[in-house]
Each structure stands twice: as structure tokens, then as C-alpha cells.
C-alpha positions, 0 to 999 in steps of 0.5 A, a space after each residue: 565685614 564681608 567686603 573687606 580685603 583679605 589679609 592673605 595677599 603677600 605684599 612683601 613680595 612683588 606682584 609678579 613671579 620673580 622667577 621669570 624675566 617677564 615677571 621681574 620686568 613688569 615689577 621694575 616697569 612699576 618701580 622705575 616709573 618716572 611719574 613716581 618722582 612727581 608724587 607728593 609727600 602726602 601721597 607717599 605717606 599715605 602709601 606708607 601707612 596703607 602698606 605698613 598697616 596691611 602688614 600689621 594686619 589692619 586693612 583700610 576700609 574700602 581698600 581694593 586689591 589694585 589700590 593695595 598693590 598701587 600703594 605697595 609700588 609707590 612705597 617701594 619706589 620711595 622707601 629703602 627695602 632694608 631700612 624703611 627710610 625715605 630715599 633721597 629723591 634723585 637717588 630713587 630708581 624712579 628718577 633714573 630715566 629723567 636724571 640719566 636722560 639729561 646727564 647722558 644726553 649732555 655727555 654725548 653732546 658735549 664730548 669734544 673738549 677736555 673741560 666738557 668731558 671732565 665736567 660731565 663725567 664729574 656730574 654723572 659720577 656724582 649722580 651715580 654716587 647718590 644712586 649707589 648709596 641710596 640703593 645700597 644693600 643692608 641696613 648698616 650705616 656708612 660713615 661720612 669719611 667712608 662715603 667721601 673716600 668712595 666718592 673721590 675714588 670713583 669720580 677720579 677713576 671715571 674722569 681719568 678713564 674718560 680722558 685716557 679714552 678721549 686721547 686714544 679716540 682722537 686718533 680714530 674715526 669721528 664715530 669712534 670718539 662718540 663712544 668714549 662716554 659709554 666706555 668711560 661710564 662702563 669702566 666707571 661703574 666697575 669702580 664707582 659701585 664697589 667703592 660706594 658699597 665697600 662697607 658691604 665688601 668688608 663686613 658683608 650684607 644680611 642673608 636670610 632663609 626663605 622665611 626671612 629669618 636673618 642668619 648672619 652677614 656674608 661678604 660672598 653674598 655682597 660680592 655676588 650682589 655688587 657684580 650683578 648690579 654692575 652688569 645691570 648698570 652697564 646694560 642700562 647704559 648700552 642702548 642709551 649710549 650706543 644707539 643715539 651716537 649712530 643716529 646723531 652721526 647720520 643726522 648731523 650730515 643732514 641739511 636741517 641739522 646744519 641749519 639748526 645745530 641748536 637741535 643737537 642737544 634736545 634730539 640727543 636727550 630725547 633719543 637717550 630718554 626713549 632708550 632709558 624708558 625701556 633699558 632701565 627696567 629691563 636691565 634691572 630685571 636681569 637678576 632677581 632683586 631678592 638674590 640667592 646663594 647656596 650655603 656651600 658658597 658662603 664663608 666657612 664660619 657662616 656655614 658653620 653657624 647656619 648648620 647649627 642654627 638652621 640645619 635644613 637651610 641649603 639656600 640663603 637670600 639677600 637684597 642685591 641692591 639696585 
């Protein structure tokens, strides 16, 4: 059929060049689009069928290239890249802005009392645990015991850090205490992500050659992946947790805010949301989703295996997770 879409489009890779920051940014603006959270199960299923059929060599009649790419990004926003399973809705990257907007706004608003700090740090780390598990790298399952231990360790670490910083900040100027939630979140990310992905640090994540052929599992690749994700997550939090406190500190001195203190939380949440709309995709784009590593940096036994099975391979690739 003359008008049929070509099968030569590589939808296994993003639409834009992932070797450049701008290309990765365009990709993640699509993946983290908050509107994807509102898509119906029927729309997600339709996108899955279009993508999987195209990969199998079947083109839906009348399908255009733009429709194919739209389906691919809907698919990527809801289905895990390694397992293919539909991800829990609040764990998807498209839920990052609305969820973090609400949680971070409340953390920045209700930071003055110990119960409030404990509650909102617990809520935030519970959400982070869901996100970290949902966006883990690899296809190996994690047991309920491992998941529970990781969650308790990460949440406890975050709450203890927040309380310690709050106690320290109580002796400093008020503007400093506003940054306690950010410092706690940054420290907690360094605890939460490795704990929630501890299985990868123990057993490794799948690494492939440039054609996608699986070569084995690497702990070194897992370590690099987790460090990159920690840096990205802290980067996401910087604008949302550093800019609004400065603005709110100035606004609270204004007469209208003193007359209507109820506006504090909505304004704070709105400012956080505005920051996150840009910070989330831009910080996801700091590192390529399909990360790479020289074979010489892998474990000795895996290097030996690769030299035997794929002697011309000098670089391996892996999904770093989000």
C-alpha cells in the first residue's frame, strides 16, 4: 500500500538525539508531561498495541509518523522499559510534577513543628519509595522483605536527618530554617535510592552491546546508574525547594499575606509546581537514559566473559532508571 507508514522508524530509541542535552530535554518534556497521568486505560492500551505491533512489523492502517511517536511516548510514560509491565500510576514520571508539587509545597509550608516535619518527610519518602521501585533498572524481581527493609531504612534516615537539621536551624536566622526541607530531601535521596535499588547493587543490572544483545549483569553499571539518578533527583529538588522559600519569605512581610495567611499554602504549591514543570524534565536530561560504560570499567569476570562472547565490544549500555 503506497500510503502505508514505513517500518524503518526506530521507535526503540527516543525521537530526538540523546547524545545532546537539548535532545534529551525534548524527550523528557514528553515523558514527564503531567497530562499523561489523565490518560484512560483504553488510551494506554491502544498506544501499547500500536507500539508493540509496529515493533513486530505490523502497521495500523492510516497511522501517521506523528501518531506513531505520540503512541510511543504514551507507552513510555506508562510501561516499564525493561519489564514492559504497566507502572503504578503515582510512580510514573508523568506523575512527578503534580505529586511533588503537592508534597513539596506542604513540606515548605508546614516546617515549623516537629510533628509536621515528621509527617511530611514520611509522606515524601513513601512517595519516593514508590517512584524508586517503579522506575528501577533491570527486570529482576525484588522480594517483599527487601522492599520493606529498604522502605523503613530510607524513611527513618530521612526523618532523622530532617529533625537533626531542624534542631540545628532553630539557632539560625528564620530564612535558613526554610531550607531544612531541601537539605533533608537531598540527604534522604542519597539514602532512599540506593536502599530501594539495593538488589541492583548486590546482583547488578543487565548490560548490552550497541545492538541490544544482553551480555550479562554488572554491579559497576548499577553503581554508576544510581549515582546519576541521585544527582538528577537532587537537581530536581533545587529550584522547587530553594526558590519558593526566598519568594515566600518576602511575601509574608506584605500586608495582604498578613491579612490572608490562608493563601500561604496555595501560593507555595503553585510556585513549586512552576519550578517542577521545568526542573523535572531538565534534570532527567542531565544523563542519557541509555547510559554507557567502557568494558574496562566492568568487573573482571564480566570483562572476561565479554572478551570471549563479543570480542569487538568496547562499550556496554544499560538503562539507568529514573
